[in-house]
C-alpha positions as CSV (number, residue, x, y, z in Angstrom):
1,M,0.0,24.1,21.0
2,P,-1.5,23.7,17.5
3,S,-5.0,22.5,17.4
4,D,-4.2,19.5,15.2
5,W,-1.2,18.3,17.3
6,T,-3.3,16.0,19.5
7,K,-4.4,14.0,16.5
8,R,-0.9,13.8,15.0
9,R,0.7,13.0,18.4
10,S,-1.6,10.0,18.8
11,V,-0.5,8.7,15.4
12,V,3.2,9.0,16.0
13,N,3.1,7.4,19.4
14,S,1.0,4.3,18.5
15,R,1.9,1.0,17.0
16,A,-1.5,0.2,15.7
17,K,-4.0,2.9,17.0
18,G,-5.8,5.2,14.7
19,T,-8.2,4.9,11.8
20,A,-7.2,3.2,8.6
21,V,-6.8,5.5,5.7
22,T,-7.0,5.0,2.0
23,A,-3.9,4.8,0.0
24,T,-4.8,8.0,-1.9
25,A,-4.8,9.9,1.3
26,L,-1.0,9.5,1.6
27,G,0.1,12.7,0.1
28,S,2.8,13.4,-2.5
29,V,6.0,15.2,-1.6
30,L,8.0,18.1,-3.2
31,L,11.6,17.9,-4.3
32,L,14.0,20.1,-2.3
33,A,17.7,19.3,-2.3
34,A,20.2,20.4,0.3
35,C,23.9,20.0,-0.5
36,G,27.3,21.0,0.5
37,A,29.5,20.1,3.5
38,P,28.2,22.7,6.1
39,P,24.5,22.5,7.2
40,S,22.1,24.7,5.3
41,E,19.8,26.9,7.3
42,K,16.3,28.1,6.5
43,S,14.1,30.2,8.8
44,T,10.4,30.9,8.9
45,A,9.9,32.7,12.2
46,A,13.0,31.9,14.2
47,S,12.7,30.2,17.6
48,S,15.7,30.6,19.8
49,K,15.1,27.3,21.6
50,N,14.0,24.9,19.0
51,L,16.3,23.8,16.1
52,P,15.3,20.6,14.3
53,C,17.9,19.2,12.0
54,V,18.2,16.4,9.5
55,V,21.1,14.4,8.0
56,S,20.7,12.3,4.9
57,D,22.3,9.0,4.1
58,G,24.4,8.5,0.9
59,G,21.3,8.7,-1.3
60,G,21.0,12.5,-0.7
61,F,17.9,14.6,-0.4
62,D,17.0,14.3,-4.1
63,D,16.3,10.6,-3.9
64,R,12.5,10.9,-4.3
65,S,12.4,8.6,-1.3
66,F,13.0,8.5,2.5
67,N,15.7,11.1,2.5
68,E,13.5,13.6,0.6
69,L,10.5,12.7,2.8
70,S,12.5,13.2,5.9
71,L,13.6,16.7,4.8
72,E,10.0,17.5,3.9
73,G,9.0,16.5,7.4
74,I,11.6,18.7,9.0
75,K,10.5,21.6,6.9
76,A,6.9,21.2,7.8
77,G,7.6,20.7,11.5
78,A,9.8,23.8,11.5
79,K,7.2,25.9,9.8
80,E,4.5,24.8,12.2
81,T,6.6,25.6,15.3
82,G,8.0,28.8,13.9
83,S,11.6,27.5,14.0
84,S,14.7,27.5,11.9
85,Y,16.0,24.2,10.7
86,K,19.3,22.8,9.4
87,S,20.1,20.0,7.0
88,V,23.3,18.3,6.0
89,Q,23.7,15.9,3.1
90,S,26.0,12.9,3.1
91,K,27.7,11.7,0.0
92,T,29.3,8.6,1.3
93,T,29.3,6.5,4.5
94,N,32.4,8.3,5.6
95,D,30.3,11.4,6.0
96,F,27.9,10.0,8.5
97,V,29.8,10.4,11.8
98,P,31.2,13.9,11.0
99,N,27.8,15.1,9.7
100,V,25.9,13.9,12.8
101,N,28.6,15.4,15.1
102,Q,28.5,18.6,13.1
103,L,24.8,19.0,13.9
104,V,25.4,18.3,17.6
105,V,28.0,21.1,17.6
106,A,25.5,23.3,15.8
107,K,23.2,22.9,18.9
108,C,20.4,21.2,17.1
109,T,17.7,20.3,19.6
110,L,16.5,17.3,17.5
111,I,18.6,15.5,14.9
112,V,16.7,13.3,12.5
113,A,18.8,10.7,10.7
114,A,17.2,9.6,7.4
115,G,17.9,5.9,7.1
116,F,19.2,2.7,8.6
117,P,22.8,3.1,7.4
118,L,23.1,6.1,9.9
119,V,22.4,3.9,12.9
120,P,26.1,3.5,14.1
121,A,26.7,7.2,13.8
122,V,23.6,8.1,15.8
123,Q,24.3,5.4,18.4
124,G,27.7,6.9,19.2
125,A,26.5,10.5,19.2
126,A,23.4,9.8,21.3
127,K,25.5,8.1,24.0
128,A,28.0,11.0,24.0
129,N,25.3,13.7,24.0
130,P,22.4,12.6,26.2
131,K,20.8,16.0,26.2
132,T,20.4,16.1,22.4
133,E,17.3,14.4,21.0
134,F,17.6,12.1,18.0
135,A,15.1,10.3,15.7
136,V,16.1,7.6,13.2
137,V,14.0,6.6,10.2
138,D,14.0,2.9,9.5
139,N,15.7,1.9,12.8
140,N,14.6,-0.1,15.8
141,Q,18.0,-1.1,17.0
142,I,18.9,1.8,19.2
143,K,17.4,1.7,22.7
144,A,18.1,5.0,24.4
145,A,16.2,7.6,26.3
146,N,17.1,10.3,23.8
147,V,16.4,8.4,20.6
148,K,13.0,7.9,19.0
149,N,12.9,5.1,16.4
150,I,10.6,5.6,13.4
151,V,9.9,2.3,11.6
152,F,7.3,1.0,9.1
153,Q,5.7,-2.4,8.5
154,S,6.4,-1.9,4.8
155,H,5.8,-5.5,4.0
156,E,2.1,-5.0,4.6
157,A,1.8,-2.4,1.8
158,A,4.4,-4.3,-0.4
159,F,2.1,-7.4,-0.2
160,M,-0.5,-5.3,-2.0
161,G,2.1,-4.1,-4.4
162,G,3.1,-7.7,-5.2
163,Y,-0.6,-8.6,-5.8
164,V,-0.9,-5.6,-8.2
165,A,2.2,-6.6,-10.1
166,A,1.0,-10.2,-10.6
167,A,-2.5,-9.0,-11.6
168,Y,-1.0,-6.6,-14.2
169,S,1.7,-8.8,-15.6
170,K,1.1,-10.1,-19.1
171,T,4.2,-12.4,-19.2
172,G,3.7,-14.0,-15.9
173,V,7.2,-12.8,-14.7
174,V,7.7,-9.9,-12.3
175,A,10.9,-8.8,-10.5
176,T,12.3,-6.9,-7.6
177,Y,15.8,-5.9,-6.4
178,G,17.3,-3.9,-3.6
179,G,19.7,-1.1,-3.1
180,M,21.5,-2.4,0.0
181,E,20.8,-5.8,1.7
182,I,19.4,-4.3,4.9
183,P,16.2,-5.0,6.8
184,P,14.2,-2.0,5.6
185,V,14.9,-3.1,2.0
186,T,14.3,-6.9,2.4
187,L,11.1,-6.1,4.3
188,Y,9.6,-4.6,1.2
189,M,10.9,-7.5,-0.9
190,D,9.4,-10.1,1.5
191,G,6.0,-8.4,1.2
192,F,6.2,-8.2,-2.5
193,W,7.1,-11.8,-2.9
194,D,4.3,-12.9,-0.6
195,G,1.8,-10.8,-2.4
196,V,2.6,-12.5,-5.7
197,Q,2.3,-15.9,-4.0
198,Y,-1.1,-14.9,-2.6
199,Y,-2.3,-13.8,-6.1
200,N,-1.1,-17.2,-7.5
201,K,-3.0,-19.1,-4.8
202,Q,-6.2,-17.0,-5.2
203,K,-6.2,-17.1,-9.0
204,G,-4.6,-20.5,-9.8
205,K,-1.7,-18.8,-11.6
206,K,2.1,-19.3,-11.6
207,V,3.5,-15.7,-11.8
208,Q,7.2,-15.9,-11.2
209,V,9.3,-13.5,-9.1
210,L,12.8,-12.7,-10.1
211,G,15.3,-11.1,-7.8
212,W,14.1,-12.3,-4.4
213,N,13.0,-15.5,-2.7
214,A,11.4,-14.9,0.7
215,K,11.9,-18.5,1.7
216,T,15.6,-18.5,1.2
217,Q,16.1,-14.8,1.9
218,R,18.4,-14.6,-1.2
219,G,18.2,-12.1,-4.0
220,T,19.7,-9.3,-6.1
221,F,21.1,-6.1,-4.7
222,V,23.0,-3.1,-6.2
223,G,25.1,-2.7,-3.0
224,N,24.2,1.0,-2.6
225,F,21.5,3.6,-3.5
226,T,23.5,5.6,-6.0
227,D,24.8,3.4,-8.9
228,Q,22.4,4.0,-11.7
229,N,24.5,2.0,-14.2
230,A,24.3,-1.1,-12.0
231,S,20.6,-0.6,-11.5
232,K,20.2,-0.4,-15.3
233,T,22.2,-3.6,-15.8
234,I,20.1,-5.5,-13.3
235,A,16.8,-4.3,-14.8
236,T,18.0,-5.1,-18.3
237,N,18.8,-8.7,-17.1
238,F,15.2,-9.0,-15.7
239,L,13.8,-7.6,-19.0
240,D,15.7,-10.2,-20.9
241,Q,14.0,-12.8,-18.7
242,K,10.5,-11.4,-19.7
243,A,9.8,-9.5,-16.5
244,D,7.2,-6.8,-17.3
245,V,6.8,-5.3,-13.8
246,I,10.0,-4.3,-11.9
247,V,10.1,-3.0,-8.4
248,P,13.5,-1.5,-7.4
249,V,13.6,-1.1,-3.6
250,A,16.4,1.3,-4.0
251,A,15.3,4.9,-3.7
252,Q,16.4,6.9,-6.8
253,L,17.7,3.8,-8.6
254,Y,14.3,3.3,-10.1
255,Q,15.7,5.8,-12.7
256,G,18.3,3.2,-13.9
257,A,15.4,0.7,-14.3
258,G,13.4,3.2,-16.2
259,A,16.4,3.9,-18.5
260,A,16.7,0.1,-19.1
261,I,13.0,-0.1,-20.1
262,R,13.4,2.9,-22.5
263,A,16.6,1.6,-24.0
264,A,15.0,-1.8,-24.7
265,G,11.9,-0.2,-26.2
266,N,10.0,-2.4,-23.7
267,T,6.4,-2.1,-22.5
268,A,7.4,-3.1,-18.9
269,V,6.4,-0.9,-16.0
270,L,7.7,0.0,-12.6
271,E,6.5,0.3,-9.0
272,G,8.0,2.9,-6.9
273,V,8.7,2.7,-3.1
274,D,8.5,5.1,-0.2
275,A,7.0,8.1,-2.0
276,D,4.4,8.3,-4.8
277,V,7.1,8.4,-7.4
278,Y,4.6,9.3,-10.1
279,R,4.3,12.7,-8.3
280,T,7.9,13.2,-7.2
281,D,9.6,12.1,-10.4
282,T,11.3,14.8,-12.5
283,N,13.1,12.6,-14.9
284,G,10.3,11.7,-17.2
285,Y,9.5,8.2,-15.9
286,Q,6.0,9.0,-14.6
287,N,4.3,7.1,-17.3
288,L,6.1,3.9,-16.3
289,M,4.8,4.0,-12.7
290,L,2.1,1.4,-12.2
291,T,1.8,2.4,-8.5
292,S,4.1,3.0,-5.5
293,V,4.3,1.3,-2.2
294,L,4.2,4.1,0.3
295,K,5.9,4.9,3.7
296,N,4.5,8.1,5.2
297,V,7.8,9.3,6.5
298,K,7.0,13.0,6.1
299,T,4.1,13.0,8.5
300,A,5.9,10.9,11.1
301,V,9.0,13.1,11.0
302,E,6.9,16.3,11.2
303,A,5.0,15.0,14.2
304,V,8.3,14.2,16.0
305,V,9.5,17.7,15.3
306,V,6.4,19.3,16.7
307,Q,6.5,17.0,19.7
308,S,10.1,17.8,20.4
309,A,9.3,21.5,20.3
310,H,6.2,21.4,22.5
311,E,6.9,18.6,25.0
312,S,9.1,19.2,28.1
313,D,10.1,15.5,28.2
314,F,11.2,13.8,25.0
315,D,9.1,10.8,24.1
316,N,11.2,8.0,22.8
317,T,8.2,5.7,22.3
318,E,8.8,3.8,19.0
319,Y,6.6,4.8,16.1
320,V,5.5,1.9,13.9
321,G,3.7,2.8,10.7
322,T,1.2,0.2,9.5
323,L,-1.7,-0.2,7.1
324,K,-4.1,0.2,10.0
325,N,-2.7,3.6,11.2
326,G,-2.0,4.9,7.7
327,G,1.8,4.8,8.1
328,V,2.1,2.6,4.9
329,G,-0.2,2.2,1.9
330,L,-0.5,2.0,-1.9
331,A,-0.5,5.0,-4.3
332,P,-3.1,5.5,-7.0
333,F,-2.7,3.8,-10.4
334,H,-2.6,7.2,-12.1
335,D,-2.1,6.6,-15.8
336,F,-2.8,2.9,-15.4
337,A,-6.2,3.3,-13.7
338,S,-7.9,2.1,-16.9
339,K,-5.3,-0.6,-17.7
340,V,-5.5,-2.7,-14.5
341,P,-8.2,-5.4,-14.1
342,S,-11.5,-3.8,-13.3
343,T,-11.9,-5.9,-10.1
344,L,-8.5,-5.1,-8.7
345,G,-9.6,-2.2,-6.6
346,D,-12.2,-4.3,-4.7
347,E,-9.7,-7.1,-4.3
348,L,-7.1,-4.8,-2.8
349,A,-9.7,-3.4,-0.4
350,E,-10.4,-6.9,0.8
351,I,-6.7,-7.7,1.1
352,K,-6.1,-4.5,3.1
353,S,-8.9,-5.4,5.5
354,G,-7.6,-9.0,5.8
355,I,-4.1,-7.7,6.7
356,V,-5.4,-5.2,9.2
357,D,-7.7,-7.8,11.0
358,G,-5.0,-10.5,10.8
359,S,-6.9,-12.9,8.6
360,I,-4.2,-12.5,5.9
361,K,-0.8,-13.1,7.4
362,V,2.2,-11.1,6.0
363,Q,5.5,-12.2,7.5
364,S,9.1,-11.2,7.3
365,P,12.2,-11.8,9.4
366,S,12.8,-8.1,9.1
367,A,9.4,-7.1,10.4
368,I,9.0,-5.2,13.7
369,K,8.1,-7.7,16.4
C-alpha cells in the first residue's frame, strides 16, 4: 500500500476530521477531454483486477469543473495503483443509463459518476449489479452497500466568495445564476447570498444580489450546463443592471458570461466554481477571474480509486468535503491580488475560522445534514 494512502484515506472517510488547509493548497487541474460513444482506455502499468472508470454528465470532460476534476482523479488513482482506466463521455441525459451500463459490461471494478444528474442511472445499475462498486460526485441520495457518495459543503466556501464579491464591487450590485436548479448548484448560491449579507452587516453596506434569493429559494437558471448563448444573455441582463461581479454556478458556462463582459466592453469580473478556473481556462478569460470557489473533487475521487484497489471490502462511508478538512476552499486572487482591499485576506481568515468553529453560521436547505 502506498505510504501516503493512510493520510488520504482518513480525509476521504471523514466528515470533519483532518487539518484545515489554506485555499491556495487546493491545486489546479489539467484539461484532458475524453469523447466518443465507446469508453476510452489508457494504461500505465496494467492491473488485471483493478479497472476504475468514470462517466461524465452532459457537460463533458472539458467543463473546467467537476467532470474534468473527476477524470483527473481517476487518472491519478489509476497511475498510483498501476491500473488501466476507462472513461465515457455523455452528451445528453439520454446517454446516462447506456453509458453507465456500458461500463458495467466492460467489467469496471469502480464506476465514478461525475455529477448529480447521473443519480437515477447509478441507482438502477447499482441495484442490478451489487458486486460492482460505484461512487457518485455531488450525491447523498443513494444509500447502498456498493455506492460511495462524495459530497461537499460548498456553501461554506461560497460564503467567502460572496464576501469577496461584495468587498470588490464598485457598483454595489453582484450577481449569480445556476446551470440547473439542483441541490449542488443552489448550495453554492445560498452560500454566496449569505456571504454578501454578512459583508453588508459587518460593513454597514447594502450590496445587492441579483439572480438568487436564499430566503425565497428563487433565482435564475440556464436549465443545463451547455447553452453558452443563454448564459451570455443572462449575464448581459445582469450587466445592464450594473452588476460588476458575476458568479455562474454552471461549469463551463462561465465562458458565456465572459463573452458578455467582453462584448459590453465592461469592467465586470467573474468568480469561478469547482476548479481554480484561472488555471484551467483555455479560452482567454483568465484575466476576468477574481477568484474561484473550490471543490477538491480530484483528491476525493483519487482516494476512492486507491481505496477500491487496495481494500478487500468496499467502504461506502459518505465523504463530506468541508472548509475544515480542505474539501472546499477559495482560490488565490491571481491578477487581482493588488486590486482587492488590503484587509480582505485577514478578514477571510477570520471568516474561515468562524465557519469552522461554528461561530459563523452558514445555512442552506441543500446542505448535507
